Each structure stands twice: as structure tokens, then as C-alpha cells.
C-alpha positions in Angstrom: -133.7 129.4 135.4 -136.6 128.6 137.6 -139.1 131.4 138.4 -139.3 130.6 142.1 -135.6 131.1 142.7 -134.8 127.4 142.9 -133.0 125.3 140.3 -135.7 122.8 140.1 -137.4 123.7 136.8 -140.0 125.9 138.4 -141.6 123.4 140.7 -143.1 125.0 143.8 -141.1 124.6 147.0 -142.2 121.8 149.3 -143.2 122.9 152.7 -142.5 121.1 156.0 -146.3 120.5 156.3 -146.3 118.6 153.0 -143.3 116.6 154.1 -145.0 115.6 157.4 -148.2 114.7 155.5 -146.3 112.5 153.1 -144.3 110.9 155.9 -147.5 110.1 157.8 -149.2 108.7 154.7 -146.3 106.3 154.1 -146.2 105.2 157.7 -149.9 104.6 158.0 -150.2 102.8 154.7 -147.4 100.4 155.6 -149.0 99.7 159.0 -152.5 99.3 157.5 -151.2 96.9 154.8 -149.5 94.8 157.5 -152.7 94.7 159.6 -154.7 93.7 156.6 -152.4 90.8 155.7 -152.2 89.6 159.3 -156.0 89.7 159.9 -157.1 88.4 156.5 -154.5 85.7 155.8 -152.8 85.1 159.1 -149.5 85.8 157.6 -146.7 87.5 159.5 -143.3 88.3 157.8 -140.2 86.8 159.3 -137.5 89.1 160.7 -135.4 88.4 157.6 -138.2 89.6 155.3 -138.7 92.8 157.3 -135.0 93.5 157.2 -134.9 93.0 153.5 -137.9 95.3 153.0 -136.3 97.9 155.2 -133.0 97.7 153.2 -134.9 98.1 149.9 -137.0 101.0 151.2 -133.9 102.9 152.6 -132.1 102.4 149.3 -135.0 103.8 147.3 -135.4 106.7 149.8 -131.8 107.6 149.4 -132.1 107.6 145.6 -135.3 109.7 145.8 -133.7 112.1 148.2 -130.9 112.7 145.8 -133.4 113.7 143.1 -134.1 110.5 141.2 -137.8 110.1 140.4 -139.3 107.0 142.1 -142.8 106.1 141.1 -144.2 109.5 141.8 -143.7 109.2 145.5 -142.3 111.9 147.7 -139.1 110.9 149.5 -140.8 111.5 152.9 -143.4 108.9 152.0 -140.6 106.4 151.7 -139.1 107.5 155.0 -142.5 106.9 156.6 -142.6 103.4 155.2 -139.1 102.7 156.5 -140.0 103.9 160.0 -143.1 101.7 160.0 -141.0 98.7 159.0 -138.5 99.6 161.8 -141.5 99.7 164.2 -142.6 96.2 163.0 -139.1 94.9 163.6 -139.1 96.4 167.1 -142.4 94.6 167.8 -141.0 91.4 166.5 -137.9 91.7 168.7 -139.9 92.9 171.7 -137.7 95.9 172.3 -138.4 99.6 172.8 -137.1 102.3 170.5 -134.5 103.4 173.0 -133.0 99.8 173.1 -132.4 99.7 169.4 
């Protein structure tokens, strides 16, 4: 039995602040990487490539959220990545978030 009252092997509980920091880190890293690739190499992913990346990220997020370890990343980091990819898709399509 865990010492903190959770059934998680004694790991400390994750706070909402930690979740927000991880989400933001995932979002910002994805956007930074895209800016780097576009400015350094002039490469822009196709809509299909973005959709495939989003699908993979959401699948991994779902697995991580259910408790599977995924490369040491917090599930909220993956959710941030997914939201960044969604934002890139919106820019590609020229729509606002309310239209999607």
C-alpha cells in the first residue's frame, strides 16, 4: 500500500500546476521545433503529415493517461504536443478554433 494514500507505489501526487507546466512545455517544444525546421530548412509539413502526427500523439497520450509508461514523459506534455499540432493544422487550413 502506498504511503500517500494512493495506489501508485508511493509516488507523490501530481498537482495541477505540474500538469500545466508539462502541457506548456509540450506545446512550446512542438511549436519551437516547427519554427526551427521552417526557418532553417524551408520545410513545411503537408496537411496529411500533420494529421498523422496528431493521430500518433493522441494515441500515445491515451496510452500514457491510462498508466502505460511512455518515454518518461508526463501525459500532459503529450496533450500539449497534440494541441500544438492542432494549432498548426488550423493555420494550414486558415480557420479559427471556433470553426473547427
